[in-house]
Structure formats: structure tokens, C-alpha cells
N, C-alpha and C positions, 0 to 999 in steps of 0.2 A: 504494500500500500504506500501511497504517497501523501504528501501534505495537501490540504484542501486547496482547490483552485479558486480563482476569483471571477471566472466567466459564468454566464447563466448556466445553471446546472441541467444536465440531461436526466432523463428518468428511464428506469429499466422497465421491461415488460411486466414486472411484478409490482409496480408502484401502487396501483389501486388496491392490491391485496394487502400491502403494508399499511395503507390508510385504514382499510377495513379492520385490521388487527390492532389498530391503535398505536402504531409505531410512532416514535419521536423521530422526525426526519430532519436531516442536516445536509448541507452541501459538503461534498468530499470528492476531491480529485476531479472536479468538473461535473459531478453527478449529485443528485439528491437521493440520499440513501438512508436506510433506517439505522439510527444510533442504538436504539433499544426498543423493546416492547413493554407493555404494562408490568410484566413480572420483574423487570429490571435487569441490569447488566450482571450482577452477581448471580442471580438465579439462572440466567441464560448460560453463564460461564460454567456453573456447576452441572447444568444439564448436559453440556458437552463432555465434561469430565466423567460423568456417571451414567449417561444414557446416550441420547442422540440429539444433536442440534443441527439446524440447517441455516445457511447463510445465503443471502443474495449477494453474489460477488460479481455481478454483471458489469460493474465499473472497471474491472480488469479488462485490458485490451486483448484482442486477438488479431495478430498480423499473420496472414497465411502466405507462406513461401512455398512455391510449387515449381516443378520443372526439373530437367536433367541436371542443372547446376545448383539446385536448392541446397543439397548437402554441402557442396564446396563453398557456397556463399556464406552459409552459417558457420562452417568450420573455420573460415578465414576471418570471421568477424567476432564471434563469441568466445569466451574464455574456456569453457569446458570442452572436453574431447568427445564429440559425437561418435567417433569410431569405437568408443568404449561401450556403446549401446547399439540398438538396432531398431528397425521399424516395429511399432507396437510397444515402444518404451517411452518414458518421459524422463527429462533431465533438468535439474536446476543449474542455472548458468548466469553469467554476468555479461553485460555490454559495457565496455570501459571507454573513458576518454584516453587520449594519447598519453596523458600524465599518469595513467594507472587508476585514476578515480573511477568510482562506479557510477556510470550514467544511469544504469538501471539493473535490477536483478529480476529474473524471470524464469518461467518454466517453459521448456520446449516439449510439445506433444508431437512425437514422430509417428504419424499415422500410417503412411505407405512409403515405399522407397523414394517417391518424389513429392511428398506432401508433408509439410511441417506447420503446425499451428504454434506460433510463438506468443506467449501470454505475458506482456509487459504490465507494469503498474499503471493505474488509471491515468494520471496526468502525464505519464511518460510515453503514451502510445504514439503521439505524433513525432517526438524525437526519435523513437525507435524505428518508426516507419520511414523516417528520413535517412536512416542508415541501412536498413535491410531492404532487399529487393522484393517486397511482398505487398499484399493488398490488405487494407484494414477492413475486416469483416465483423468488427465489434457489434455493430447495430443490427446484425442479422440473427443474433442469438442472445439468450440469457444464460448465466452460469450460476448453478446452484451447488453449493458445497454442503455435503452431508457428512458430519463428523461425530465421532464418539465411540465408546466401546461396544455399543449395540447398533452402530450405524448400518452394518451390513445386514442385520436382521430386518431393520426398518426398510432399507432399500430393497431387500429381497421380496418384501411384500408388495412392492410396486413394480419391480423389474428384476427377476432372478439373474438375468444376463448382466445387468449393471452391478449387482452385488458380487458377481464373480470376477470383476476386474481387480486384479491384485495391485499391491502397492507399486507405484512408479511404472505401471503398465498403462496402455491406452488402447481403447477399442471403440468402434462404432456399433451401437446396438439399436435395434428397432423398438420403438415404444409408441403404441397407438397410431401406427402408420407414419411415424416421424423417425428420422435418423438422429440419434443422440450420441455425441462424443463423450465418452466416460473415461476419466483418468483417475488412477489411484493416488491422488495428490491432495494436498490441503496445507493449511498454515496454522494449525492449532496444536500440534504435537500429538494428536489422536489419529487413529485409523479412520478411513473413510474414503470417499470419492468426490470428485467435482464433475458435474454434468453440464456440458454445453448443449443447450436445447434450443431449437428454433423458436423465435419469439412468439409465434402463434400457438405453440404447444406449452410454453413455459408456465402460464397460470394453472393449467390442468396438472402438470407435474408437481408444482408447489402444493396444490390442494391435495393431491394423492399422497404426498409425503407427510403432510400435516395430518391427514386421516390415519396414516400408518403409525403415527406416534412421534414424529419429529417435532422438536421445540424450536420455533423461530427465534433466531438470535441476530443481534445487530453488530455494528462496527465496534461498539464499546466492548462487547465480549470477545470479539475477534482480536482486539488489541491486547486485552489482558491475557487471553489464551496464548497468543504468540510470544508475549513477554515471559510468561511462566515457562514456555518451551525454549526460551533463549534464542528466539528467531529474530533476525534484524528487520527493521522497518526502513524503507528508503525515505530519505529526508531526515533520518535520525542516526541510525547506525551505518547507513550507506549513503553516499552522495559525494559532492565536491570535496576534494582533499582526503577522501577515505578510500583506501585500497583493500582488496580482498584479504591479504595477509593481516592487515591491521584489525580487520573485523573477525579474525579467526577462521577465515574461509579460503585458506590456501588450497583446500581440496577441490574447490570449484575451478581451479586453474589447470588447464592441460599443459603443464610445463614442458612436455616433450614435443608439443606442436611447433611447427616451424614458424608460424606467424599468426597473430590475431591482434586486433586493435589494443594498444597499451602494453603489449608484451615486453618491449624493451624497458619500459619504466618499472615493471614488476620484477624483472630479472635484476635490474640495478638495485632495487630496494632489498631484494632477498640477499644480495651479495653484501650489502652494508648492514643489514639487520633492521627490523622495524623499531621505531622509537616508542610506540604505544600499542596497546592491545585492548580489545574489548573484553571486559570482565563483568561478572555478575556481582551485585551488592544486595545484601539483605539487612534490613534495619532490626532493631531490638523491639520495636513496637509496630503498631498498625499504620503509623503515618507514612504516606508514600513519598519518596524522594521526587523532586521536581526536575524536569528536563532543563539543562543549562546550569544546574547548581555545580559549584566547584567541589571536587573531592580533595580532602586535605589529609596529610599525614604529618604529625608533629607540627601542625600549624602551617605547613607549606603546601601550596597547590600541587597536586600530582595527577590530576585528571578532571574529567567533566562528565556529569550524568547526561546521557542521551535520551533515555526513556525511563520513566518511573511510574509506579502505580501500586495499588493495594492488591496483594495476591489472595484471591478468594479461597484457594486451597491451603496455603500456608498460613494465612491470616496475619501476615506481616507486610511491611513495605518492601518492595523489591525494585531493582533498577538495573539497567545496563549502563556502563560507563567506559569511556576510554581512559586507561590508566597508564602512566609513563612506565616503560619497562625498567628504567634505572631507579624507580622509586623503591624497588625491592620488597614490595608488598606480596606476601605469599598467600596461598589459599587459606582462608580462615583468619587472615590478618585483619587487625582493626584499622579502620579509617574513620574520618568524620566528613559528613556532607554539610556544606555551608548552605543552609536553607534560609536565604534572605537574612543573614546575620545570626540565625539560630543554629546551634550545632546539633546534628542528627547522627548519633553513633551508628555505624554499620560495619559489616564484615564482608570480605570477599567470599562469594558463594559459588561453588562449582555449578556450571551450566550443564543441562537445563535445571531450572529451579524445580520443575515438576516433570518427572519422567514416566511415560506410559509405555508398557510393553506392547509392541505392535506385531502382528503376524508377519 
């Protein structure tokens, strides 16, 4: 996800259903999306951790890259190595600036040998489309993420074929006469799938999942879930001046590839060593750290909070922060967060904050 945009927001094919469910709607990434429903963010978060939640993530983009050079074009552009997977698989990857900064992070759904659906963040779809030789098909489909430990049971009641799509695989399934692209992906730390469904069929699929027992959840829960899972958010842990190694994502880089945008900058950084790394922080109480707050050790600034919130599962404040490597703070080590002049004690916490066993 990305920071809220300033232009007139778009609406997904599910907008009227969100209104009917009493959702609180907010502008986000150029779209008007549900922040939460009447049950509230904490209840929606816990529903995802203990049962099944579904999210409208239609604000994510889809850039379709097709043709005999589709593989080569993506391989020369994106950081990860597509040669490590095959058609029918999905892959997390980055698009970089020449200085190694992350222009966007995204999932690539490799459907057929010559068809790739690249899924950029909401407000980054146009910049990504400006680099990739593809077509923006975002407005032709809605995307529903169904996540949680019982997600496959719920999905199976609606589409057994969709429930059978394994983690980081992707497949087209038929549902009520429509072709739905289903990928075993998500951004909550839980098992589940994401379904790209034609806009005309999206409301019926949402209603079917609702009837099967899925709890509607909004952007608020999606953010607390990804934070508990230690997953970066573009505009916070990824963006200008931030490289994959700094964010702890060196595994997203195909270091053995001959070329991709930003490779030289990353190789140079790896040779000299990164100066800061993304770390998890947990407070001693329920107060959430604030983004932008300084991280102190012995009264000296050694980092900055990039995302902070209350953890509904741990019931303490948690945060992601870039911490200077030379600060010497080890896992479990004590730091202080400068919260507008008030000191908030915290400790370095191993990521993810909340780990779920997935099949």
C-alpha cells in the first residue's frame, strides 16, 4: 500500500456494498476505500487472526505484460529472478530507481508463458506502467483478499477450485461463468488467496463470501495485520532513499542476474555495508509509537520509527524503525522512543511480531 493521494478518488466495484455494510470510507492511494466497518479495526484484525477476513484491495494496480518478450522485459527491469519460478507461480519483487531506492514493491502473477499480471501499489500504478511495457487493466477487475486460518474452508464453500490454489501459486478458475484469477498471496501474515474478479461479477463474489462466513475488514486492519507480520509499507519502510538491503529484503534481489534497474547501486552498497537496518520495536505498554519519532539510545538518536500502532494480538505498542547499524543495539536491547518530548521505553523485537504457521 501507499500513502493517500490527493486527486479525486476512484471507487471499486464493491463500493455500494461497503456503504450498505456501514463502512467508514476514506481516500487512499487515489481511491475511496473502507477504513473499517461497524465492528471496528481491532475486531476485524482478530477475525483475520482467528477465522476468516476479506478485504477489498481493488486499489492495487494490475499492469498486464504479454508477448514473447514479456519474461525478458520483466527480468531486465525487476529485482527478483523470475527464472527461479515458472508459469503458475507468483513472486514478490521490487522496481528500483537507479540509486537503488525502491520505486515500488509488488507481486508478479505469472499466468502463462507469455502473460504476467504485475500488481503495483495503488498510487504507484502509473509510474510502474511508465517503466514496464504493459497495459493497465486495473479498472476491468476487482480484487478480493480472503485471509485467515479458516480462509480456505470459507473459500471452498464458494469455489473449491479457488480454495485449492496453494501459496504463491496462481491459476484461472471458472466461477458462475466468469474467469477469476486466484493467487495464493496476501499481506496479512495469514494463509489465504487474492481473487481478481471481473467487475461485473465482483459484488456477487463478495456476497457469496460474506454468506460463507467471511468478516469484512478494512484498511485499518490490513495495516495492523501487516505491521504485526513485519511487512513493509511503501511510503514508510520502502521508498526514496531506502534500498532492499536496508529494509531486510536482500532476498528479493536476484544478485546473480546480469542486469536490472538499480543493480549497480545495490552491489556498491553491499560491498561497503548498509548503515541502517529495519528493526522491530515493542513498547512496555499499550501506547503505540508514532511514525517519525526518533529512536534514542543513551540519549543519542540512533534511528527513526517508520510505522507504529497498537498490536491487537500482543496488546502492546509495536513499531518498525530504521536503526543505525553502528548503534550496537542487539535483539532485546533497550531503546527509548522520543514521543513528542515524552520518553517511551521499548525493546528490539524479533520480526515478525506475530507468526502464523502456514501450509
